[in-house]
N, C-alpha and C positions, 0 to 999 in steps of 0.2 A: 504494499499499500504505499502510496506516495505521500509525501509530507508537504507538499507543494513545490519543492525543488525539483529540478530536473537537470538532465545531462544535456546539454545543447547539441552534443554528437548524435544523439538520438531522434533528434527531431528530422522532418524530411526538409530537402533542400527546397528553399523557395527563391523566387525572384524579387522578394521585396525590396531590398537595397537597390538593385538595379532600376526597378520601377520608380522607386522615390526619386532617383537621381534624373530620369527621363523626365518625370512631372516638374521637377525643378527647372530642368533646361527648357521644357515648354514654356513655363511661365516666365522665365527669365526673355525668352524670345517674344513673347506676347507684351511684356512690358517694355523692351527696346522698341517694338514697333509702335505701340500706343505714345511713348514718348516721343518718338521721332515724328508722330503725326501731330502731335500737341505742338512741337516745335515749328513744324511747316505752317499750321493753322493760326497759331497764337503769337508767335516771334517770328512773323515773315520779314521784318526789319534786319534780322541778323543775316551776316554773310555765311555762306555754305561752310566755311572753315570754322566760324564761331559755333555753327549748330553742330557740326562733327565734333567739336572740343567739349560741348556741353552734353553730348551724347555719351562721349566716352567716360567723362567724369561721372554720369548716371550710372552706366554699367559698371564701372568701379566701385561705385557704392554699393551696388547689387551684390556684388561678389564678395564684399566684406561683411 
């Protein structure tokens, strides 16, 4: 009879970790697209280089 503790080696292999990483990657891509669209619509006075810098800074903030 188990006392609530278990040996992780006895558990079946699951793809949970890779699924979580894939989900995070998808959300990061959606966030990048949304922020890029926001920059295009709301900050049209910025140059292409400035938009690229702001997008890069945003993506760096997401990764940390």
